[in-house]
C-alpha positions in Angstrom: 33.8 3.1 -59.5 34.5 0.0 -57.4 31.7 -2.4 -57.1 30.4 -2.6 -53.5 29.1 -6.1 -53.7 31.7 -8.8 -53.6 31.0 -11.5 -56.1 30.5 -15.0 -55.1 32.3 -16.5 -58.1 35.5 -14.8 -59.1 37.2 -15.1 -62.4 39.4 -18.2 -62.7 43.0 -17.9 -63.9 43.9 -19.5 -67.2 46.9 -20.2 -69.3 50.4 -20.1 -68.0 50.3 -17.1 -65.8 48.3 -14.6 -68.0 44.8 -13.6 -67.2 43.5 -13.8 -70.9 41.7 -16.4 -72.6 44.2 -17.1 -75.3 46.5 -20.1 -75.1 44.6 -21.9 -72.5 41.3 -22.4 -74.4 39.3 -21.5 -71.3 37.5 -18.3 -71.0 37.1 -16.3 -67.7 33.9 -16.8 -65.8 31.9 -13.7 -65.5 31.4 -12.1 -62.0 28.1 -13.1 -60.6 26.4 -12.2 -57.3 24.3 -15.3 -57.2 24.8 -19.0 -57.1 24.1 -20.8 -60.2 21.7 -23.8 -60.3 20.4 -23.2 -56.7 16.6 -23.2 -56.2 15.5 -20.3 -54.1 12.7 -22.4 -52.5 15.4 -24.9 -51.4 17.6 -22.3 -50.1 14.9 -20.6 -47.9 13.7 -24.1 -46.5 17.3 -24.8 -45.5 17.7 -21.4 -43.8 14.6 -22.0 -41.6 14.9 -23.1 -38.0 14.2 -26.8 -37.1 12.6 -26.2 -33.7 8.8 -26.3 -33.8 6.8 -23.3 -33.2 3.6 -22.8 -31.3 0.3 -23.2 -33.1 -1.7 -19.9 -33.8 -3.7 -18.8 -30.9 -7.5 -18.3 -31.5 -9.7 -15.6 -30.2 -11.5 -18.0 -28.0 -8.0 -19.1 -26.5 -7.1 -15.4 -25.9 -10.4 -14.7 -24.1 -9.9 -17.8 -22.0 -6.4 -16.6 -21.0 -7.7 -13.2 -20.0 -10.3 -14.8 -17.8 -7.7 -17.1 -16.2 -5.4 -14.2 -15.6 -8.1 -12.2 -13.7 -8.9 -15.4 -11.6 -5.3 -15.8 -10.7 -5.0 -12.2 -9.5 -8.1 -12.8 -7.3 -7.4 -16.2 -5.7 -3.7 -15.8 -5.5 -3.8 -12.7 -3.4 -0.6 -12.3 -1.4 -1.0 -14.3 1.8 1.3 -12.0 3.7 -1.4 -9.3 3.2 -4.5 -11.6 3.1 -3.9 -13.3 6.5 -3.5 -9.9 8.4 -6.5 -8.5 6.4 -8.7 -11.4 7.6 -7.7 -11.1 11.3 -7.5 -7.3 11.3 -11.0 -7.0 9.8 -12.4 -9.6 12.2 -11.1 -7.6 15.1 -11.9 -4.0 14.0 -15.2 -4.6 12.2 -16.5 -6.9 15.0 -15.4 -4.6 17.8 -17.3 -1.7 16.3 -20.3 -3.9 15.8 -20.4 -4.9 19.4 -20.8 -1.2 20.5 -22.5 0.3 17.4 -24.8 -2.2 15.7 -24.7 -1.9 11.9 -27.8 -1.3 9.9 -29.7 -4.6 9.0 -29.3 -5.9 5.5 -30.2 -9.1 3.7 -27.0 -10.7 5.1 -28.1 -10.1 8.6 -30.9 -12.7 8.2 -29.9 -16.2 9.3 -32.3 -17.7 6.6 -30.8 -15.9 3.7 -30.1 -17.9 0.5 -26.4 -17.8 0.7 -26.4 -18.9 4.4 -28.8 -21.7 4.1 -27.5 -23.3 0.9 -23.8 -22.3 0.8 -22.3 -21.5 4.2 -24.2 -24.3 6.1 -22.7 -26.7 3.5 -19.5 -24.8 3.1 -17.0 -27.6 3.4 -19.1 -29.8 1.0 -18.9 -27.0 -1.6 -15.2 -26.7 -1.0 -14.6 -30.3 -1.6 -17.0 -30.3 -4.7 -14.6 -28.0 -6.5 -11.2 -28.8 -5.0 -11.4 -32.6 -5.1 -11.9 -33.0 -8.9 -9.4 -30.2 -9.6 -6.7 -31.9 -7.3 -7.4 -35.3 -8.9 -7.0 -34.1 -12.6 -4.0 -31.8 -12.0 -2.2 -34.5 -9.9 -2.8 -37.4 -12.3 -1.4 -35.2 -15.0 1.8 -34.1 -13.4 2.3 -37.7 -12.1 2.0 -39.0 -15.6 -0.9 -41.3 -14.9 0.6 -42.9 -11.6 -2.5 -43.7 -9.7 -0.6 -44.9 -6.7 1.3 -41.6 -6.4 -1.9 -39.8 -6.6 -3.6 -41.7 -3.8 -0.5 -41.8 -1.6 0.9 -38.3 -2.1 -1.8 -35.9 -3.1 -5.3 -37.0 -2.0 -4.5 -37.2 1.7 -4.1 -33.4 1.8 -8.0 -32.9 1.4 -8.5 -35.8 3.8 -6.3 -34.1 6.5 -8.2 -30.8 5.9 -11.5 -32.6 6.4 -10.3 -34.1 9.6 -9.3 -30.7 11.0 -12.5 -29.2 9.9 -14.5 -31.9 11.7 -12.5 -31.9 14.9 -12.5 -28.0 15.3 -16.2 -27.7 14.6 -17.0 -30.5 17.1 -14.7 -28.9 19.6 -16.5 -25.5 19.2 -19.9 -27.2 19.9 -18.5 -29.0 23.1 -17.1 -25.7 24.4 -20.4 -23.9 23.9 -22.4 -26.6 25.6 -20.0 -27.1 28.5 -19.3 -23.5 29.4 -22.8 -22.0 29.0 -26.2 -21.8 30.8 -29.7 -21.3 29.8 -31.6 -18.1 30.1 -34.1 -19.8 32.4 -33.3 -21.9 35.4 -34.0 -25.6 35.3 -32.2 -26.5 32.1 -28.6 -27.7 32.3 -28.3 -29.0 28.7 -28.3 -26.9 25.6 -30.6 -29.1 23.6 -33.3 -29.0 26.3 -33.0 -25.2 26.7 -33.4 -24.7 23.0 -36.3 -27.1 22.7 -38.1 -25.2 25.4 -37.8 -22.0 23.4 -35.3 -20.4 25.7 -31.8 -19.0 24.9 -28.5 -20.6 25.7 -25.8 -18.2 26.7 -22.3 -19.8 26.1 -18.9 -19.1 24.5 -19.8 -19.8 21.0 -16.7 -19.8 18.8 -17.7 -18.9 15.4 -17.8 -21.8 13.2 -18.9 -19.6 10.3 -15.7 -17.5 10.5 -13.6 -20.7 10.7 -15.0 -22.5 7.8 -15.1 -19.4 5.6 -11.4 -18.5 6.2 -10.1 -22.0 6.3 -11.9 -22.9 3.0 -10.6 -19.8 1.3 -7.0 -20.7 2.3 -7.4 -24.3 1.2 -8.9 -23.3 -2.1 -6.0 -20.9 -2.7 -3.4 -23.5 -1.9 -5.0 -26.4 -3.8 -5.3 -24.1 -7.0 -1.6 -23.4 -7.3 -1.0 -26.1 -10.0 -2.5 -23.7 -12.5 0.5 -21.4 -12.2 2.7 -22.3 -15.2 0.2 -24.9 -16.4 0.1 -23.5 -19.9 3.9 -23.9 -20.3 3.5 -27.8 -20.2 2.2 -27.6 -23.8 5.5 -25.9 -24.9 7.5 -28.4 -23.0 5.8 -31.2 -24.5 6.3 -29.9 -28.1 10.0 -29.3 -27.6 10.7 -32.5 -25.8 8.9 -34.6 -28.6 11.0 -32.7 -31.2 14.2 -33.5 -29.3 13.5 -37.1 -29.0 12.4 -37.5 -32.6 15.6 -35.8 -33.9 18.0 -37.2 -31.2 18.7 -33.5 -30.2 20.5 -33.4 -26.9 21.5 -29.7 -27.1 18.5 -28.6 -24.9 19.2 -29.6 -21.3 16.9 -27.3 -19.4 13.7 -29.1 -20.4 12.2 -30.7 -17.2 10.6 -33.4 -19.3 14.0 -34.7 -20.4 14.1 -37.3 -17.6 10.8 -38.8 -18.3 10.4 -42.1 -19.9 8.6 -42.5 -23.2 5.5 -44.0 -21.5 5.3 -41.2 -19.0 5.7 -38.6 -21.7 2.8 -40.1 -23.6 0.7 -40.3 -20.6 1.4 -36.7 -19.7 0.4 -35.6 -23.2 -2.7 -37.7 -23.1 -3.9 -36.4 -19.6 -2.9 -32.8 -20.3 -4.9 -32.5 -23.6 -7.9 -34.4 -22.0 -8.1 -32.6 -18.6 -6.9 -29.0 -19.4 -10.3 -27.6 -20.4 -12.0 -29.1 -17.4 -9.2 -27.9 -15.1 -9.7 -24.3 -16.3 -13.4 -24.6 -15.7 -13.0 -25.8 -12.1 -10.3 -23.1 -11.4 -12.8 -20.5 -12.4 -15.4 -22.1 -10.1 -13.0 -22.2 -7.2 -12.3 -18.5 -7.8 -16.0 -17.7 -7.8 -16.5 -19.8 -4.6 -13.7 -18.0 -2.7 -15.3 -14.6 -3.6 -18.5 -15.9 -2.1 -16.8 -17.0 1.0 -15.2 -13.6 1.5 -18.6 -11.9 0.9 -20.2 -14.2 3.6 -17.3 -13.5 6.0 -18.1 -9.8 5.8 -21.7 -10.7 6.7 -20.3 -12.6 9.7 -18.2 -9.8 10.7 -21.1 -7.4 10.7 -24.0 -9.2 12.3 -23.1 -12.5 14.0 -21.2 -13.5 17.1 -19.0 -11.4 19.3 -15.6 -10.1 18.5 -13.7 -12.5 20.7 -15.5 -15.5 19.3 -14.7 -14.5 15.7 -11.1 -13.5 16.2 -10.4 -16.8 18.0 -12.0 -18.8 15.3 -10.0 -16.9 12.7 -6.8 -17.5 14.5 -7.5 -21.3 14.6 -8.2 -21.4 10.9 -5.0 -19.5 10.0 -2.9 -21.6 12.4 -4.3 -24.8 11.0 -3.6 -23.7 7.4 -0.1 -22.7 8.3 0.9 -25.8 10.1 -0.3 -28.1 7.3 0.4 -26.2 4.0 3.4 -24.1 5.0 5.2 -26.3 7.7 4.1 -29.9 7.3 3.7 -30.6 3.4 6.9 -28.9 2.2 9.0 -31.4 4.2 10.4 -33.6 1.6 10.7 -36.8 3.7 7.1 -36.7 5.0 3.9 -37.4 3.2 1.7 -36.0 1.7 3.6 -34.1 -1.0 3.2 -30.3 -1.4 0.9 -29.0 -4.0 2.2 -29.2 -7.6 4.8 -31.8 -7.0 5.0 -34.5 -9.6 7.5 -36.5 -11.8 8.8 -33.2 -13.2 8.8 -29.5 -12.0 7.2 -27.1 -14.5 6.8 -24.2 -12.1 10.5 -23.3 -11.5 11.9 -23.1 -15.0 14.7 -20.4 -14.8 14.6 -18.0 -17.8 17.8 -17.3 -19.5 19.4 -14.0 -18.6 19.3 -11.6 -21.6 22.7 -10.1 -22.0 22.9 -6.3 -22.2 20.2 -5.6 -19.6 22.5 -5.3 -16.6 24.4 -2.1 -16.3 28.2 -2.1 -16.4 30.2 -1.7 -13.3 31.8 1.5 -14.6 28.4 3.1 -14.5 27.5 1.9 -11.0 30.8 2.3 -9.1 33.3 5.0 -8.9 36.6 4.1 -10.5 35.1 0.9 -11.9 36.3 1.5 -15.5 38.3 -1.0 -17.6 42.1 -1.4 -17.3 42.7 0.7 -20.5 40.7 3.5 -19.1 42.7 3.4 -15.9 45.9 3.4 -17.8 44.7 6.6 -19.6 43.6 8.2 -16.5 46.9 7.6 -14.8 48.8 9.5 -17.5 48.2 12.7 -15.5 49.6 12.8 -12.0 47.1 12.9 -9.2 44.1 12.1 -11.5 41.4 9.7 -10.6 39.9 7.0 -12.8 36.9 8.4 -14.8 33.9 6.1 -15.5 33.6 5.6 -19.2 30.8 4.6 -21.6 31.8 3.2 -25.0 35.2 4.2 -24.4 34.4 7.9 -23.7 34.5 9.6 -20.3 31.1 10.4 -18.8 32.2 13.8 -17.5 35.2 16.1 -18.0 37.8 16.2 -15.2 40.0 19.1 -14.4 43.5 18.0 -14.0 45.6 19.5 -11.2 48.3 22.0 -12.3 51.8 22.1 -10.9 52.5 25.7 -10.0 56.2 25.2 -10.1 56.1 24.8 -13.9 54.3 28.0 -14.7 54.7 30.1 -11.6 52.6 30.4 -8.5 50.0 32.7 -9.9 50.2 31.9 -13.6 47.3 30.7 -15.5 47.3 27.3 -17.1 46.7 28.9 -20.5 49.5 31.5 -20.2 53.2 31.1 -20.6 55.7 31.9 -17.9 57.1 35.3 -17.6 60.8 34.1 -17.8 60.3 32.8 -21.4 60.3 29.2 -20.5 57.6 27.0 -21.9 54.5 26.8 -19.8 52.4 23.6 -19.4 48.7 23.7 -19.9 45.8 21.2 -19.4 42.5 21.4 -21.4 39.6 19.2 -20.4 36.5 18.3 -22.2 34.1 15.5 -23.0 36.6 13.5 -25.0 39.5 13.6 -22.5 42.2 15.8 -21.2 44.6 17.6 -23.6 48.1 18.1 -22.3 50.7 20.2 -24.1 53.2 22.9 -24.0 53.0 26.5 -25.2 55.1 29.6 -25.0 52.3 32.0 -25.1 49.0 30.2 -25.1 47.5 26.9 -26.4 49.6 25.0 -28.8 48.4 23.9 -32.2 46.6 20.8 -32.8 49.7 18.9 -33.9 51.3 19.5 -30.6 48.3 18.5 -28.5 48.2 15.1 -26.7 44.8 13.8 -25.4 44.4 11.5 -22.6 42.0 9.5 -24.5 44.0 7.6 -27.2 41.1 7.3 -29.5 40.7 11.0 -29.9 44.2 11.3 -31.1 43.3 9.4 -34.2 43.4 11.3 -37.5 39.7 10.7 -38.0 39.0 13.0 -35.1 41.0 15.9 -36.5 37.8 18.0 -37.3 36.4 17.5 -33.9 39.8 18.3 -32.2 40.0 21.5 -34.0 36.6 22.5 -32.9 37.3 21.9 -29.3 40.7 23.6 -29.5 39.1 26.8 -31.0 36.5 26.6 -28.2 39.2 26.3 -25.5 41.1 29.3 -27.0 
């Protein structure tokens, strides 16, 4: 019985042409399936890959990733749905409340805990979480460049603060200028309120504005956390490439960084990442609180027109700055997440084999060999194939002049001439001649050339018996 394993070391020829050991003094080497003198540990170490792998993930890290994943789902809610939801809710809920007052709850009180300590200081709370978060993420992706941080990133919060101040002051001016006191004799709002009377004016809701605008700003400024964990892998791979002078990897965005910038990036990333995660969770909780207080404002405070107008102003301000102004590459400040490298747009390599072949998607999109086989029969169309086999059987048209007008393709002609037949099945079309029925397997010719191979003889006989 032949040995299935091919020996690594074959016997060496000795002597003057004979294979024996006599005359040459050298004996034939035995057939061995292993390499002599090779240490198994050394062989395994040589077979290992050289690219470093990620460190083991602890249970604490897994739980942290789960919390961050939930927070991302909350704060990064699709803006194409979030903005219409804000404006639609302001309109519908407020309109119903103008005609059918809602039952009073704790949120209806102007002195409730959330209104006094959070909404009244809403912009201060927004800056308390967003400013340190912006500073730490920006200094990291800028690789410690303080000038770039001050010039390209911090002005975003300054611009947002200016818009908040201007709009809230304008709301107060409109209310004071276009209103009147409930009692005659008071032309100013402050005098009317000090006297204990009511001032009736067009009071654009500052609460709705600050709550919606703060939520949108928090959502935009939190975007650097997207893909933040991939920086650790990029650092590890880039350090390995530089230490081993490996230039094969060209897709690493850190490849263009200087050595000093790479060291600064590693330092700030390892130092600030835990704090960045903590502030991100805080920003998510703050946005949930703003949404809760916005519901209270919809239900109990201001009129519908005042709330809808303030919501439109908040959305337009956010869109003009974060979606129209900041993305312009030639105008400062920079958009959120822009630094010395881009870690949020790493294209993943396409895995071969996942896309379907064109022959399965388009009619007649088979290969050239399949088309040649299909064209063997007159009037036939190309059949889509999978792994060289047709996906379905095709009945070939019969020429009535060869067998007679009413003759069956499996019957011979009445005049004694040989009749042609076509038999179709999964593996192709069998074309042959017969004097009184189907011919033998030796006389059959299949349109699929692979099925004519001798190894398919058993299957051909089965199909021919089935056809007969």
